[in-house]
N, C-alpha and C positions, 0 to 999 in steps of 0.2 A: 581727327576727332579725338581730342584729348580724353574725353570721358570714356572712350573705349579702352584706352591704356589703363585707366584706373580700374575699370570693371574686370579686365583680364587679370590684372595683378590680384585683385580681391578674390577672383575665382581660384587662382593658383594657391593663394594663402589659405582658402577654405579647404582645398585638397590636402595641403600640408597639415592643417589642424586635424583633419579626419585621420590621417595616417599616424601622426605623432601621438595624438591623445586618445585614439580609439582602436586603430587597426593593428598597429605593429607590436603584437604581443611577443613574437619571437625576438624582436630587437630589444625590448625592455626586459625580457625574461620574466614578465608578469603581465597581467591584463591591464592595459592602459586605462580602461574605464574605471577600474578600481583605484588607480593612482590619482585620477582626476575626476572624482564622482560629480563635482559641481559643474564641470565643463563638458563632460562627455555627452549629455543630451544635445548640446549646441554644436560641439565639434563633430558629432556623428552626422549632422546635416551637411557637413563639408563634403560628403560623398556626392552631393548634387553640384559641386563646383564644376565638374566635368560637363554636366548638362548646360550650365551657363556658357562654358567654352563652346559647345556645339551651336548654341543659338547665335553667339557672336560670330562663329565661323560662317554660318549661313549668311549673315548680314555682310561680313567683310568680303567673303569670296565672291558674292554676287557683285559687290561694289568693284572688286578687282577685275572681274572678267568683262564688265560692261564696256563695250567698244574695243575689246582686245581680241587678238587671234589665239588659236590653240597653242602655237609655239611660245608666245609671250607668257601665256598662263602657265604652261608646263615649266618654263624656266623660272618663273617667279616662285612657284611652289618648291621646286628643287632647291633653289638658293635659300628659301625661307626655312625649310624643314630639316634638311640633312646635315648641315655643319654642326649645329649644337647636338643633334641626335648622335652623330658619329663620335663626338667628344664624350658624351655621356656613356655610350656603349664601351668606349675604351676605358672609361673610369670604372665601369662595372666589371669588365674583364680583369683589370688590374687589381681591383679590390679582392676578388675571389681567387685570382691566380697567384697573387704575391703576398697575401696575408692569410691569417687563419680564420677570417670571418665566415660564419655559418648562417646567420640569419638572412632569410630571403634569398638564399643561394639558389639560382636556377639550375645549377649542375649541368652546364652545357659543355659540349665538346668544342674544340677550336673551329671545326666546320660549322657547327650550329651558331657560334658567335659570328662567323663570316656571313652566314645566311641572314642573321639579324641585321647586319649592316644594310641589307637591301630594303628593310622595313616591310618585306612581304613574307616574313617567316610564318605567319599564321596560315598563309595560303598552302604551305607545305607541312602543316601540322607540327611545327617546331615551336617550343616554348619561348615566350618573350624573355629576353635577357633581364628586363626589369618589369615589374608588375604594372608600371604606369604606361608602358608602351601599348596597352590594349586599345587606348583611345585613338592612337595614331592610325591603327588599322581601319577604324571607322572613318577617320578623316580621309584616308587614301581612297576608300570606296566612294565617299562623297565627291572627291575630286574627279574620279572617273565618271560619275554620273554628270557632274557639271561639264565635263569635256564634251559630252553629247550635246548639251545645250549650246556650248561655245561653237561647235561645228555647225549647228543649225543656224546660229546667229542669235545673239541675246537681244530680245525685245520684251516689252512689258507683257504682251499677249503670250509669247512663248514661255516666259517665266511662269505666268499664271497657269498655263497648260501643264507645264512640267511639274509644278508644285501640286496641282490638283490630282494628276495621275499618280504621283508618288504617295500622297496622302491616302488615296483610295487603295493603292496596292498594299500599303502598310496596314491599313485597317482590315483588308481582306485576309492577309497572312495571320493577323492576330485572331480573327474570327475562326479561321481554319484550325489554328492551334488550340483554341478554347473548345472546339468540337472534336479534338483528337484526330484531325484529318492530316494526312502526311503532306508536308510541303518540301519540295526539292531543296537541297542545301544551297544550290546556286541561286535559287530565287530568294531564299531567306538572307543569304549573304549580300545580295544585290540590293534588296528592298530595305534591309535594316529596320524592321518594324519597331524595334526598341528605341531607335534614335532618329527616325525620319521626321517625327514631329518637331524636334528641336531645330534641325536644319531648315525645314520648310518655314517654320515660324521666323527664323532669322531672315530668310529670303523675302518673305512677305513684308516684314518690317522695313527692310531696305526699300521696297517699292513704296511704302508709306513715306519713308524719309525722302526719297528721290522725287516722287510724283505728287506728294501731298494727300495721299489717302485713297478714297474710293472704298466701296463697301466690300468688294471681293477680297482684297488682301486682308482686311480685318476678319472676314469669315474664315479665311485660311488660318489666321492666328488663333481664332477661337477653337477651330477643329484641331489644330496642332496642340493647343493647350490640353484639350481632353485626352488626346492620344498620349501626350507626354506625361500627364498626371498618372495615367494607368501604368506607364513604363517606370516612372520614378517610384511609385509605391511598390511595384513588383521587384525592382532592384533592391530597395531597402528591406522588403520582406525576405528576399533571398539571403541578404547579409545577416538578418536576425536569425533565420533558420540555421545558418552556418555557425554563428558565434553565440547565439542566445541573447535574449533581450537585456539581460544584465550587462553584457559586454557590448551591446549596440542599443543603448536606451533611447531609441528614436520612435516617436509615435506617428500614427497616420496623420493626425491633425497638424503636427509640426511640419511634416513633409508637404502637405497641401498648402499651408501658409507660406513656406519657403519657396515652393515652385510658383505660387501666385505672385509673390514679391519679385521673383526673377523675371517673369513675363511682364509685370507692371513696369519695372525699371527699364527694361528693354523697349517697351512701348513708349514710355516718356522720352527716352533717348531718341527714338526714331522720330518723334514729333518735335524734337528740338527743344524740349523743356528742361533738359539736363546739360545744357551747353557749359563747357568749361574752357577756360583760356589755356592754350598750350603753354607748357613750361618745360624746362629741362628735367625737373623732378618727375613729372608725369611721363615724359618720354623715356626716362631711365627706368621707371617702374614697368612701363609697357615692354621695353626691351628685355628686362630681367625676367619677365613672366615665363617664357618658354624654357629657358635654362633652369629656372626654379622648379618647374614641373618635372623636368627630366632628372635633375641632380639631387633633389631633396632626399630621395630614398637611399642613395649611395652615402650621402653625408650622415644620415641617421644611423645606418649600419656601422659606419666607421667611428662615429663620435659618441652615441648614446651609451654603448657598453663601457666606454672608457670613463664616462663621467658619473654613472649611476652610483658607484660606490662611495663617492666623496661629496656629492651634492644632492639636495632634495629634488624630487621629480620636477617641480615647477621650474627650478633653475636650469635643470638639464634640458627641458623642453624649450625654454626661452633661449638659452645659449645656442642650441642646435638650430633653431629657427633663424636666429640672427646670422649664424655662420652660413647657413644655406642661402640666405638672401645675399650676403656679401660675396660668397663664391660665385653665385649665379650672375651677379652684376659684373664680376671680374671676367667670367667666361663670355658674357655678352660684349663687354667693352674691348677685351684684349685678344679674344679668339674668334668668337662668332662673327662680329662685324668685319674684322679684317678678311676672314675667309669669304664672307659674302661679297665683299668688294672685289676679291680676286675672281669669284665665279660669275659675277654679273657681266653680261656682255658689254663691251665698251662701245659707246656711241661713236660713229665715224666722225672725224673732225671735218668740219665744213670749210672749204676754201673761201676766204672772204672775197666778195665780188670786186672786180677791178674798178678802180676809181673812174668815174665818168669823165670823159674829155670835155673840158670847158671850151665851148665854141665861142669864137669871137663874134660879137654882135656887129652887124653891118647895117648901115642905114639904107632904107629902101628909097630909091630916087622917086 
């Protein structure tokens, strides 16, 4: 699905815009929103690029596990997630260990960097080596929940049951939180009330794509939209409280419009109304997406302080973005893909069948 490659790349680019033009004050040595006043209200909405990633993940992961066993699913996720992640972790460790870079420094010990290599550092209350790693912890928990579905066997009825239970649990946790009632950490970490709506929406939209609709998947999408809108507004409000509206100039109306567009585009894609012909360019953009998400912070810390004294801010941001895309493509082409090919299990070679012996025809008397 070539359109997924494009959507994934646009989601990553939105995150880059948010970080470069709004969030990375310590990297610029100034408030980016003041450097880019005209772009900041739009770039600030790039914070929702991760939400689009989560919806796409719900769609793609369900597509991936349909008809497959637990072992095949686990291997596919291991091969997909870890090679580029390890490379980015090595880049982060080298940046702060070998240079004088200070911006966004996680200040980790060697042991904490090693724990980050597992991608389970948050389980042990260890800081992420890079700020963008937070979303991978949500993805891993989603995979663990999906593993339960895979063990049970993936069918339409079981997916609908799984999605309905997850939505109800997420809504329940949110209601308990709003009424100041204690929720055990293990329940909150498992249910993920802030992100459940996105994953379930993606899964429901895959059912629409695969089976041609039905009212129940659309009901799930509508419920997930409501849950997700509450979460998106809460996340943006939290950012505004932290930085101030001047430095995060995003309104509630713009968040509502953006999230509605995200759901609408995904719905149109599920219905087959945004079909795109596969091409090398779209495949390259799709492949570049994950490295771009992982590496753009490291490149910003290394490059922006070097350029700010000689170039205007817009030129610095443009050059840094282009370098990030180029480096990410090189990582994808010359490091990630070769490593993935090494890690993928080899298919056993099949012995060709022996040629049939040609029997001589005899006439029947």
